[in-house]
N, C-alpha and C positions, 0 to 999 in steps of 0.2 A: 504493500500500500504506500509506504514512504517513497519507494522508487517511482511508482506511477505518479504520485503527487509531484515529485521533483521534475519528472519528464513533462508533466502538464505545465509547470511554471515556465520551463524552457520553451515549450510550444506556444504559450500565450504571448511571450515577448519576442519570439523569433520574427524578424523582419517587420516589427510593428511600426517602425519609423521610416520605411523606405517609400511609401506612397503618399500622395498629397492629401491635405485635409479636404473633407467633403461633407455633404449634407449640412448638419448644424455645427459641425466642428469649427469651421472658420468663425462663426458668430461667437461661440464661447471664447475662442482664443483672441478674437478681435477686441472684445470688451475688456479682457484682462490686459491686453497690450495698451489700450488707451488709458486704463487706470495707472499703468506704470509710467507712460509718457507724460500724463498730466500730474503725476505724483498725488493723485487723489483716489483713495481706495473706497470712498464712500459713495460717489456718484457714478453709476454705470452709464457709459455712452457708447453709441455705435456711429462711426464717422462723425463724432463730435455732437451728435444729437442725443438727448436724454433717452434712456432705454428703461422701460418699466416692466417688461414681460417676465423677467426673472431677477429676484434679489441677488446680492453679489457674493454669497459665500463660496460658491463653486469657482467664481472668478478669482477669489483669493487663493483657493487651492491651486489653480493654474499659475498664478503669479509665483507661488512658492515653488512650483515645479520648474518654471522658467529660471528661477534663481538657482535652484538645485542643479539643473543641467547646464546652466550658464549659456543658454541659447533659447531661441523661439522655435525649436524644431518640432517636427511632427511627433517624435517620440516623447518629448516633454509634454506636448499637448495631450497625449493619450495615456501617459504613464499612470496617473492617479485614478483614471477610470478603471483600468485593468487591475490596478492594485486594490481598488475598492471591492472588486469582484472576489479577489483572493481573500481579502479580509472578511468578506461575508462568509466564506467557507470556514475561516478560522473561528468566527463567532458562532457559527452553527455547531462546529465540532465541540467547542468548549461548553456550549449550552446543553447539547445532548449528552455529552459525557458526564456532566454534573448531575443531570436530572433523570437519566434513563440508563444508559450503558455505553461503554466505550466502543463496543462493536457496532451498535446502532449509529453512534456518532461518526465513526470512520466511514462506514458505507454511505450514510446520508450525505456527508460532506463531499465525497468524491462523486457521487451521483449528481449532486447539485452543481459541482464545478464542471461537469460535462453536459449540462442542460443545453440542448442544441441551439436554441434561439440566442442565448448569450454566447455560447462557445464559438459559433460560426458567424455571428453578426455583431452583437453589441460589444463584445470584448475586443473588437477590432477598431472601435471608435473612441474618440476622446469626448464623450458626451456626459451629460449631467446625471443620467438616470441611475447608473450603478452606484455612484457616490451617494445620491439621495436614498437609494434602496438600503445601503449600509446603515445610514442614520435611522431609517425606519425600522429595520431589523433589530437594531440595538434598543429601540423603544420597546418592542415586543419582549425582548430578553430581560430588560430591566424590570418591567412590570412583574414578570413571574419570579425572577431571582429575588428581588427585594420583598415582594409580596409573601413568598413562602417563608421568609425569615422575619416577617412582620415588621420590617423597617420601612414604615409608611412615609416618613418624611423623605428618606432617601429615594423611595419609589417615585413619589410624585415630583420631587424636585429634579431628579435626574431625567425622568421621562419627559417632563416639560422642557428641560434644558435641551435635550436632543431634538424635541419637536420644534423648539425655537430655531435651532440650527437648520432643521428641515424646512421650516417656513421661510427662512432667509436664504434657502437654496432654491426652492421650487414653489413657494407660495402656499395657498390655501389647502392643498391636499393633506398637509401635515395635521390639520385640525381633526378631520374625521378619522384619520388613522389612530391618533392618540385617544380621541374620545370614544370611539367604538371599542378599542382594545381595553381601555379601563373599565368600560361598562361590562364587557364580556367577562373579564377576570373577576370583578367583584360580584356579579350575578352568579358566576360559577361557585364562588366562595360563600355565597349567601350573606354577603357583608355590604349590602347596598348603602348603608349609612356612611360608609367610609368615603363615598363620593361627595358627601356634604360636610366633610370634616375640615379642621384647621390645616391638616397635612395637605389636603387637596388645594386649599386656598394658597398655601405656601408654594405649591408647584405652579399654580396659575400666575402667582406673583413673579416667579422666576421667568416664565414665558413672557409676561408683559414687560418686565424690566429689560430683557434682551431684545425683543422685537421693537418695543417702544424706544429703547435706547438707540437702536440703529436709525429709526425714522426721525428721532430728535436730532441726531447727528446730521442726517441728510438735510433736515430743514435749515441747518446753518448755511447750506450752500444753495439749495433749490427748494421750490414748493413741492412738498411730498404728496399733494392731492392726486397727482397722476397715478400713483401706485394703487390707490383704492379702486379707481375706475378700471384700470387694466387688469389687476389680479382678480377682481370679481367677474369681469367679462370673460376672462380666460377660463375660469372654472365653470361658469354657466354655459359657455359654448360647448364644453366637453360633455356636460350633463344632458343637454337638449339640443344636440347639434342638428338632427335631421327629423324626418317625419316618421309616421307610424310603421310603414313597411320597412324602413331602415332600422327601426327599433326591433322589429321582429327578427330581421336578419342578424342583428347584433346579438340578440338573445340566444340564437342558435350558434352563431359563428364564434363568439367570444369564448365559451367553454371549450369548444373543439380546438381553437387556437391554443388555449391554455394547456390542454392535454398534449397537443403536438409539441409545444415548447418544453414540456416536462420530460420529454424523451431524453435518455433511455429509462429514467425512473418510471415513466408511464407504462412501460412494458410490464411492470409488476402489478398493475392495477387489477388484473384478474384475481389476485390474492385478497382483494378487499371484499369480494363477493362471498360472504359467509353469513350464516344465519345469526351468529352471535356477535356480529360486527359492533353494534352499539354497546353491548355489555362489555366487550373486550376494551373498547375505547374508554368507557367509563371507569374501568378498573385502574387505569393509570391516569392520575390527574394531569400529568405533564402532556400526555398524548391527547387528552380531552381538551386541554388549553390550546394546543397547536391546531387541533381540528376546528374548534370554535372560532379562533382568531382568523384562520384562513377563510372559513365560510362567511363569517360576518363581514369581513372587509371585502371579500370578493363580490358579495351581493351589491355593494355600492357601485362597483364598476360594471357589474352585469347589467344594471339598469341605466347606465350612462352611455348613450350611444356614441359619444366621442371618445370613449376610453380605448386605449391601446395596450398591447401586451406589456410594454415596458413600464407601464404605470404600476403594475403589480409584481414586479420582480422581487420585491421584499417578501412577498408571500410564498414564493417558490420554495425556499428552504423549509418552511413549515410543512407544506404539502409533501415534499420529498421525505422528510423525517418520518411522517406518519405512514406513508406508503412503505418505506424501508422497514420500519418496525413491524408492521403487519406481515410483511413478507418473511422476515427473519423468524418470527414466532409461529408461522404457519406450519402445520404438520400434514397437509394434504398429500396423498400418495403420488400425485402427478407433479409435484414440485420440482424434483430433480430432472425429470424428463423434460418438463417445460423449459427449465433453465439450460439444459443441454442443447435443445433445439435452437433456442434464441442465441446462445453463446456461439454456436457453430455457424449459424446463418450470417451473423453480422460480419465476421472476418472474411467469409467467402464473398459476400457482396462487396466488401472493401477491396479485395484482391481483384475482382472484376473491374471495379471502378479505377483502380490504380493502373491496371493493364490498358484501360481504354484511353488514358490520358494522351498517349502518343498519337491517337487518331482524332483528337479534337483540335481544329485549326487555331483556336485562341491560345493554345498551349505551346505553339511553335516558337514563341519568342523566349521561352524559358531555357536558360543554359543548362546543359547536362540533364535534360528531361528524362532520357532513358535511364541514366544512372539513378536518378531520384526515384523514378517509378519502380525500378528493380529493388532498390533498398526498402521501399515501402512494402512491396509484395513479400520480400523475405521476412520483414518484421511481422507482417500479418500471418504468414505461415508459421512463424515461431509461436505467435499467440495461439494459433489454432492447435498446434501440437500440445501446448500447455493445457489448453481446454480439454483436449481428449485424454490426457494423462492424469490430470489432477482435478478431480471433481469438486473439491472443497473450495477452490478459488475461481470458479467459473464467473461469479458475479463481478469480481474485481477484474477479470479478463475482459468482460464487456466494457468496463470503464477504460481499460487499457486500449481497446479498439477505438474508442472515441478520442482518446488522447492521440493515437496514431493518425486518426482522421484529421485532427487539428494540425499535426505536423505536416501532413500532406497539403492542407489548406495554406499553412504559413509558408511553405516552400514554393507555392505556385501563385495563389491569388494576389498577394501583395505585389509580385512582379508584374502581373497582368494589369493591376490597377495603376501601378507606377508608369506603365508604358502606354496604356490605351484609354484610360478614363478621361472624361471631360474635365475633371479636376486637374489633370496633368497640363492641359492647355492653359487653364486658369493660373496655375502656379508659374508656368513658363512666362505668361504675359505679365503677371505681377512682379516677378523677379526682374524681368527686363525693364519694365517701367521704373521700378525702384532704382536700378542701376543707371538708367538714362537721366533721371531727374534728381540724382543724389544731392547735388550742390545747389539746387534751386527749389523755390516753393512750388508745391503742387496742390491743385484743388479739383474738386468735382464741380462742374459748372451747373448752377441752379439745382434742379431736382434730378440730375443725371443719376441713374441707378445701374450699378454693375454688380457682378457676382461678388458675394462676400469673400469668396476664396481669393479672388484677385485683390480685393482691398486688404485682406490679411497679409498676403505676401508683399504688397506694396508697403504697408506699415511696418512689417517685420524687417524689411530691407532698409527702409529709410529711418527707422526708429523714431517715427513721428506720426501723429494722427492725421488722417486724410479727411478734410472737411469740405463742406459745400460753400460756394461763394457766388453771389449773384451777378458779378460783372467781371469781364476780362480786363486784365492789365498787361503792361509790357514786361513785367519782371517775373512772370510765373509760367509754369506749365499748367495745362488744363486737360481734364478728361471730359469729353462732351459727346453728344450724338451728332451725326452729319447735318441735321436740320439746324443745329445751333451755329453753324459756320457760314450760313448764307449771308453774303455781303459784309462780312466782318473783317476780311483781310487776315485770315489766320493761316499759319504754316502748319501743315500736318506732318508730324514726326513718326507716327505709328498708327496703323489701323488694326484693330483686333475685334474679336467677336465675344459678346457676353450675353447669355440667355437668348441666343438666336438673333441678337441685334448687333448691327455694326456700331462700334465705338471708336472714337478718335482720341489720340494724344496730340495736343496742339500747343503752339505759342502764338502770341499776337505779334504782327509785324511792327517794328519800331516806327514811330511817326517822324 
């Protein structure tokens, strides 16, 4: 298990920094850069404009990462997102080992760390959700840890402290997470009066002090009223985003997506179908707590049509721990046969996939593709031999297969992204514009809108914020659209494309 975990760490960080920032990554990095350049960590901005959609805690994390790495690199942007995922595994291991058993803790942790949606998608991005999920998972653990020891001041104050950090990371979703979880725990303990205690008031006071303290500090620079409108609208849009038919579709698709994202742990769900399921769960207060927290919080997102899978990543460790526990205690006769079939099928499918890489045109740009493919096949065959010879470690070999898949992913997909993605052109344009304008002022003309990735690489290269300006002057470079140049006597230095539109880098002719 330790060896598989170490290999997983290597696979997660392998080639993590060789492809350009994409999707929401440039926005997160951009806001952090502008905080550094303005020497103001309180007021988030994007191209110099006030930014209200996300409070700044994750930007502070990125700033620390940039200072740790000494650069504004892609690896620095993604490092703490992936590290948060690993820390979630560590929190789950410690939590389960303390309250149930080390064996359950170890298997649950590894099965969580190879959850397919995170393993092959979100752990490749420098996004906010895994860090936020870590904070939220800590809220769940603190409530149970301190509650079982009856340290209620510690419970409420630490839970609300973490929720305040969560609020200053992603906004309002932290409130229902902590509120629902506290309600579930104290109803489970039949101690509802604790929710109207001085200890609870102390926790709320901590939350208000931290969140209120930030917005008070913000008010010293700017009017904070924009936060209220934006954060409320963001949450309401997620809750009632579309019509009735879309709601019905979400009601069916969201649970199915969740099951898919819980693979390979979801393969063990057949072991939940037992007549005594409810009584078995009730026998272990810890398992009951995990189950109720998962269901209660999931329901909120089940009925919110704008919800996405990444919003509930913090719930995945809870579900996987329950599934793993029920599998490990199961004594059904077909258990070993089921595990044998699944554990043999997965490496065979991987061998076929690795062999097919040489026939996929997109993979032609990868150096030493045949050698990499052969090594992956040999490793998969080795896993298959172990599965056939050693019955008692078949479950860990399933995890090992997914770790091997991530190795295959890390050896190929980052290279393809670095060479062929649209973000590659954005990076190339941003770096070139930064180099060309290094010793001169540069502005976006009026409302000119270009890719955030281009802006990120311009700002990272120039080490200065790129802002909008309404009038051309003779002393600066400008980024504008072709329609802005009509009759203005501008010199075009570079033409490039952003979001399917032609964009120009220009200067004004001297009068």
